[in-house]
C-alpha positions in Angstrom: 37.7 -30.4 27.1 38.3 -27.4 29.7 35.4 -25.5 29.1 33.0 -28.6 27.7 30.0 -28.3 29.6 28.8 -30.5 31.9 25.1 -31.7 30.8 22.9 -34.0 32.4 24.0 -37.0 30.9 27.7 -35.8 32.7 25.7 -36.4 36.4 23.7 -39.0 35.7 27.3 -40.9 34.9 28.2 -39.9 38.6 24.7 -41.2 39.9 22.5 -38.2 39.9 18.4 -38.8 38.8 16.7 -37.2 36.4 15.3 -35.2 39.5 14.9 -31.5 40.6 18.5 -31.8 42.2 19.9 -32.0 38.4 17.9 -29.0 37.9 19.6 -27.5 40.9 23.3 -28.8 39.9 22.7 -27.7 36.4 21.6 -23.9 37.1 25.2 -23.8 39.5 27.1 -24.8 37.0 26.1 -22.0 34.3 28.4 -19.6 36.6 30.7 -22.3 37.0 32.5 -19.3 39.0 36.4 -20.1 38.6 36.0 -24.1 39.0 37.6 -26.2 35.9 34.9 -28.5 34.5 36.8 -31.3 36.2 36.4 -29.8 39.5 33.2 -29.1 39.4 32.2 -32.8 38.6 34.4 -33.7 41.9 32.0 -31.3 43.9 28.9 -32.4 42.4 29.5 -36.2 43.2 31.0 -35.1 46.1 27.8 -32.9 47.4 26.0 -36.1 46.4 27.5 -38.0 48.2 27.4 -36.5 52.2 25.0 -33.1 51.2 25.5 -32.5 54.9 28.7 -31.4 54.4 28.1 -28.8 52.0 24.8 -26.9 53.9 26.6 -23.8 54.4 28.8 -24.2 51.7 28.3 -20.6 49.5 28.2 -22.5 45.6 27.1 -25.5 46.8 23.9 -24.9 49.3 21.2 -25.1 47.0 22.2 -28.2 45.7 22.6 -29.7 49.5 19.5 -28.5 50.4 17.7 -30.2 48.0 19.3 -33.4 48.2 18.8 -33.1 51.8 14.6 -33.4 51.4 14.6 -35.2 47.5 12.6 -38.0 48.8 10.2 -35.6 50.4 10.2 -33.6 47.4 9.7 -36.9 45.3 6.7 -38.1 47.4 5.1 -34.6 46.8 4.9 -34.9 42.9 1.9 -35.6 40.9 3.0 -39.2 38.9 3.0 -39.2 35.0 1.5 -41.4 32.8 4.2 -44.6 32.0 4.0 -44.4 28.6 2.8 -41.1 26.8 -0.6 -41.1 24.9 -0.5 -41.4 21.0 -0.5 -38.5 18.8 -0.1 -37.4 15.2 2.8 -35.5 13.9 2.8 -33.9 10.8 5.6 -33.5 8.7 7.8 -35.8 11.1 10.7 -36.7 8.5 11.6 -32.2 9.2 11.0 -32.2 13.4 14.0 -32.4 15.5 14.1 -35.0 18.3 14.0 -32.3 20.7 10.2 -31.0 19.5 9.1 -34.5 19.7 10.7 -35.0 23.2 9.0 -32.8 24.5 5.6 -33.3 23.0 6.1 -37.1 24.6 6.4 -36.0 27.9 3.4 -33.4 27.5 1.3 -36.5 26.2 2.4 -38.4 29.6 0.4 -35.2 31.9 -2.7 -36.7 33.7 -5.1 -34.2 32.4 -3.8 -34.3 28.9 -6.5 -35.5 26.4 -5.1 -35.3 22.9 -2.3 -33.8 21.6 -0.7 -32.9 17.2 2.5 -31.7 16.2 2.8 -29.1 13.6 5.0 -29.4 10.3 6.7 -26.4 11.8 7.5 -27.6 15.0 11.2 -27.1 16.9 12.2 -27.2 20.4 11.0 -24.4 23.3 10.3 -24.2 26.5 7.7 -26.9 27.8 5.4 -27.5 24.7 7.6 -27.3 21.6 6.4 -24.7 19.3 4.1 -25.7 17.1 2.6 -28.4 19.7 -1.2 -28.4 19.8 -2.3 -30.1 23.7 -6.3 -30.4 24.6 -6.6 -31.3 28.6 -8.9 -31.8 30.8 -10.3 -28.8 33.2 -6.5 -27.3 33.0 -4.0 -24.5 31.7 -0.6 -24.6 31.5 1.2 -21.5 31.0 4.5 -22.5 29.6 1.9 -24.8 27.1 0.2 -20.9 26.2 3.9 -19.7 26.1 5.6 -16.4 27.1 4.3 -13.9 24.3 0.0 -14.5 24.9 -2.1 -13.8 22.3 1.1 -13.6 19.6 -1.0 -13.1 16.3 -1.3 -12.3 12.4 -3.2 -9.4 10.8 -4.0 -9.2 7.0 -5.3 -6.3 5.6 -5.8 -6.0 1.8 -6.1 -2.2 0.0 -8.3 -1.4 -3.1 -4.9 -0.6 -4.3 -3.2 -1.9 -7.1 0.0 -4.2 -6.6 1.7 -2.1 -8.8 1.7 0.7 -6.4 4.5 -1.0 -4.1 6.9 0.1 -7.4 5.1 3.1 -7.6 5.4 4.5 -4.6 8.2 2.6 -2.3 9.4 5.3 -0.7 6.1 6.3 0.9 5.4 3.3 1.7 8.9 2.7 3.6 8.9 6.4 5.2 5.0 5.7 6.4 6.5 2.1 8.1 9.3 4.0 9.6 6.8 6.6 11.0 4.1 4.5 11.5 5.5 1.3 13.5 7.4 0.9 16.6 10.2 -2.3 17.1 11.9 -3.7 20.1 11.8 -5.7 23.8 11.3 -2.9 26.0 10.2 -0.2 23.4 7.0 1.9 23.2 5.9 5.2 23.0 6.0 8.3 24.6 3.1 10.1 26.5 2.2 12.4 24.4 2.4 9.9 21.6 -0.1 7.2 23.0 -3.2 6.2 21.5 -6.1 5.4 23.6 -7.8 1.9 23.3 -10.9 0.4 24.8 -9.0 -2.7 25.9 -7.4 -0.2 28.3 -10.8 0.0 30.3 -11.2 -3.7 31.1 -12.1 -3.6 34.6 -8.5 -5.7 35.6 -7.0 -2.9 35.4 -8.3 -1.6 38.5 -9.5 -4.6 40.3 -6.6 -6.8 40.1 -3.6 -5.7 42.3 -0.8 -7.8 39.7 -2.7 -6.5 36.7 -3.1 -2.9 37.9 0.6 -2.2 38.0 0.8 -3.0 34.3 -1.3 -0.9 33.2 1.2 2.2 32.6 3.8 0.2 30.3 0.2 -1.4 28.4 -0.5 2.0 27.2 3.2 3.0 26.8 3.9 -0.3 24.3 0.0 -0.1 23.4 0.3 -0.2 18.7 4.2 -1.1 19.0 6.1 -4.1 17.7 7.8 -6.5 20.1 11.4 -8.4 18.5 12.7 -11.5 17.0 10.8 -12.5 14.2 7.9 -9.8 14.6 7.5 -7.7 11.5 5.3 -5.2 10.0 5.4 -5.7 6.2 3.7 -4.2 2.7 3.6 -7.1 0.0 1.8 -8.3 -2.3 -1.9 -10.2 -2.0 -2.7 -12.5 -5.0 -6.2 -14.1 -5.1 -5.8 -16.7 -7.7 -10.0 -16.6 -7.8 -12.6 -14.7 -6.4 -13.3 -15.3 -3.2 -16.8 -14.8 -2.2 -16.6 -14.6 1.3 -14.0 -12.2 1.8 -15.8 -10.4 -1.3 -12.4 -10.0 -2.8 -12.1 -10.6 -6.8 -9.2 -12.4 -8.3 -5.9 -10.0 -9.1 -3.6 -9.0 -7.0 -3.5 -6.1 -4.7 -1.3 -4.3 -2.2 -1.6 -5.8 1.3 -0.3 -5.1 5.1 0.9 -7.8 7.1 2.0 -7.8 11.1 3.2 -9.9 13.6 3.2 -9.5 17.1 1.9 -10.1 20.5 0.8 -8.8 24.0 4.5 -7.1 24.8 6.0 -6.8 28.1 1.8 -7.0 29.7 1.9 -10.6 28.2 5.4 -11.2 28.8 4.9 -10.4 32.4 1.9 -12.2 32.7 3.5 -15.3 31.4 6.7 -14.8 34.3 4.3 -14.4 36.8 2.1 -17.6 36.6 4.6 -20.0 35.7 5.7 -19.4 38.8 2.8 -19.7 40.4 2.1 -23.0 39.0 5.4 -24.6 39.7 4.8 -23.8 43.6 1.3 -25.2 43.2 1.9 -28.2 40.5 4.6 -30.3 41.2 5.7 -32.3 38.3 8.9 -34.7 37.8 12.0 -32.2 36.6 11.6 -33.4 33.1 7.7 -32.0 32.9 7.9 -29.1 35.4 7.8 -26.7 32.4 4.1 -28.1 32.1 3.2 -27.2 35.7 -0.9 -26.3 34.8 -3.4 -24.5 36.6 -6.9 -25.9 37.5 -9.6 -23.9 36.3 -11.5 -25.2 39.5 -9.2 -22.9 41.4 -8.8 -19.0 41.5 -5.2 -19.2 40.9 -6.3 -20.8 37.4 -9.5 -18.8 36.8 -7.2 -15.4 37.6 -4.3 -16.8 34.8 -7.3 -17.0 31.9 -8.8 -14.2 32.6 -5.2 -12.2 32.9 -4.5 -14.4 29.5 -7.7 -13.3 27.2 -6.8 -9.9 28.5 -3.5 -10.2 26.7 -4.5 -11.7 23.6 -7.1 -8.7 23.2 -4.1 -6.4 24.3 -2.0 -7.9 20.9 -5.0 -7.7 19.5 -5.5 -4.1 19.7 -2.0 -3.4 19.1 -2.3 -4.9 16.0 -6.0 -3.0 15.2 -3.9 0.3 15.9 -1.2 -0.3 13.5 -3.2 -1.5 10.7 -5.6 2.0 11.6 -2.4 3.9 11.7 -0.7 2.4 8.2 -4.2 2.6 6.2 -5.1 6.0 7.4 -1.5 7.2 6.4 -2.2 5.4 2.9 -5.6 6.7 2.4 -6.8 3.6 1.0 -9.8 2.2 1.8 -9.8 -1.8 3.2 -11.4 -4.5 0.8 -10.2 -7.7 3.2 -8.8 -8.3 7.1 -8.0 -11.3 8.9 -6.5 -11.6 11.8 -5.6 -15.0 14.4 -3.9 -15.9 17.3 -1.5 -18.6 18.9 -0.2 -19.1 21.6 -3.2 -19.2 23.3 -5.5 -21.9 25.1 -9.3 -22.1 24.1 -12.6 -23.9 25.4 -13.5 -26.2 22.6 -15.2 -29.8 22.3 -13.6 -32.6 21.3 -15.2 -35.8 20.8 -17.6 -34.9 23.1 -16.2 -33.1 25.2 -15.1 -29.4 26.6 -11.2 -29.5 26.7 -8.3 -26.8 27.0 -6.6 -26.6 23.5 -3.2 -24.9 23.9 -1.7 -23.9 20.3 1.9 -23.1 21.4 2.6 -21.5 17.4 0.0 -23.1 16.0 -3.1 -21.5 14.0 -6.5 -22.8 14.8 -8.1 -24.1 11.5 -11.6 -25.3 12.6 -14.0 -25.9 9.5 -13.8 -22.5 7.4 -12.0 -20.7 10.2 -9.2 -18.2 8.3 -5.8 -17.7 8.7 -2.5 -16.4 7.8 0.6 -18.6 7.6 3.6 -16.4 6.5 6.6 -17.6 5.2 9.9 -15.8 6.2 11.3 -12.0 5.1 11.7 -13.4 1.7 9.2 -16.3 0.8 5.8 -16.4 0.8 3.1 -16.1 3.4 -0.8 -17.9 2.9 -4.2 -16.8 3.8 -6.1 -20.6 4.2 -9.3 -21.5 5.4 -9.3 -24.2 8.1 -11.0 -27.6 6.9 -11.7 -28.7 10.6 -8.8 -31.8 10.8 -9.9 -32.9 13.9 -6.6 -35.6 14.3 -4.9 -32.4 14.3 -7.5 -31.0 17.0 -8.4 -28.2 14.3 -5.0 -26.3 14.0 -2.3 -26.0 11.5 1.4 -24.2 11.8 2.0 -20.9 12.4 4.5 -20.2 9.6 7.9 -21.9 8.1 9.1 -22.8 11.8 13.5 -22.3 12.7 15.4 -24.4 10.9 18.5 -23.5 13.1 18.6 -21.6 16.8 19.1 -17.5 16.4 22.7 -18.4 18.0 23.0 -20.9 15.3 22.0 -18.8 12.0 24.3 -15.5 13.8 27.4 -17.8 13.8 26.5 -19.2 10.6 25.0 -17.7 7.8 26.4 -14.9 5.3 25.2 -11.4 5.6 26.3 -11.5 1.9 24.1 -14.4 1.3 20.9 -12.1 3.1 21.5 -9.6 0.8 21.5 -11.1 -2.7 18.5 -13.1 -1.7 16.4 -10.1 -0.4 17.8 -8.5 -4.1 17.2 -11.3 -6.3 13.6 -11.5 -4.5 13.2 -7.5 -4.2 12.5 -7.2 -1.1 13.4 -3.8 1.2 14.7 -5.3 4.6 14.3 -2.2 7.3 16.3 -3.5 10.4 16.3 -7.1 11.6 19.5 -9.1 12.2 20.6 -12.6 10.8 18.9 -14.9 13.2 16.0 -13.7 11.2 17.3 -14.6 7.8 14.9 -16.6 5.3 18.1 -19.5 5.7 17.0 -20.1 9.3 13.7 -21.2 8.8 12.7 -24.5 7.1 11.1 -24.4 3.8 7.4 -23.1 3.6 6.8 -25.0 0.8 7.2 -28.2 2.3 5.6 -27.1 5.3 2.7 -25.8 3.8 2.2 -29.6 2.1 2.2 -31.3 4.8 -0.4 -30.0 6.0 -2.5 -29.9 2.9 -5.5 -32.1 5.1 -5.6 -29.3 7.6 -5.9 -26.2 5.3 -7.2 -24.7 1.9 -5.2 -21.8 0.5 -7.3 -19.0 -0.4 -4.6 -16.5 -1.3 -0.5 -15.9 -1.5 1.2 -12.6 0.0 4.3 -11.9 -1.1 6.4 -9.5 1.1 8.5 -6.5 -0.8 9.0 -4.5 2.3 9.8 -5.6 5.2 9.9 -3.7 9.2 11.5 -5.9 12.1 13.7 -5.0 15.1 17.2 -3.7 14.8 18.6 -3.5 18.3 18.8 -7.2 18.7 15.5 -7.8 20.5 14.3 -11.2 21.3 10.9 -10.5 22.5 8.9 -13.2 20.6 
């Protein structure tokens, strides 16, 4: 009991309200600073009752200051709708309450037009992962996410599936030599490649973006940590696809998942902080702070977000080009789609800003890739354009347990057995990415049968992920 964490309910029991003062108190509690749990609770109660006595206190001064001006803060706070707007949930029985609670808050924003929750949804920051939110002329940095423009890219080669077994050592060497992983990792100057994305005028005209150019160049063509990967596998088309021009059969394919690296993360942090300063929302909605697109700040973020998205695409292009050259293979088809982004789209006859935070665009006939895990199938899909889902689908299987929980509870022996049973070679990764930490991809796909048609199936066989504990995803 001594070390039990103090939470919001404990503070409510002391008389605190769910406002910004509670947020400051919880931040102070994280440090604990030598106090026992009971001592912290006593102090929190005393500060609430007599904040003026703590205005010079080394620990509780920030809490005292905000309590003394809480009335002013609440007068400046933008009001939410009394009740959340209705929205549709796909695969609801397998979605945690935390994700639904976050979506409920998002549906109370005054700028919200429509929303939907995909079957891989789980709790995140602000908008849940797997959340889709349409707003009126406003963009939410945390509704886009930290890894702006994170995406999937698929190359199908003119090589048979048997190439995997016949040349497995060569394919492993290619992945090790032509890819680089991990938060903060990149290429030395003599290893760097050029790409037209680095010629974007924002790198020269925008002071904040200018200082990020060297980092962007260093990390161009690399992948992040966490659930980012580069993998070879078997792509099976059970029938010919005339649009893609691929005949029925099994092919060697390359699948990648990564985003905008340090460039996107820095942009996300900067504009999230700015949005919170300009858009004063109630405590429970503060991570959904938005920028009006009629303002200079809103336009700045929109341009920076699109640059990060283009950069993420360039990273995949560099990876796929390097590997294609190393294989000396011809490309039969290439498909790419992104999530963690905001689009200007038409919905019910009006232009809206559609945020897909961990959700795949699935407008009519739009191609997308929905991966499972390192040991389960992924799917090449074609969107059906379901308006109730805001033309979206899941972006993967979705986490079943947190990274911490996976590391603490899952067995490396079980993981090795699962990989062996499925004939998968794993290069890197940690237990937080074990397939058992994810929802069943087949259940997720069944829950969105109205949203996409499956065109082909991808079975991973040689998987490379970050092996340094990075969590840049």
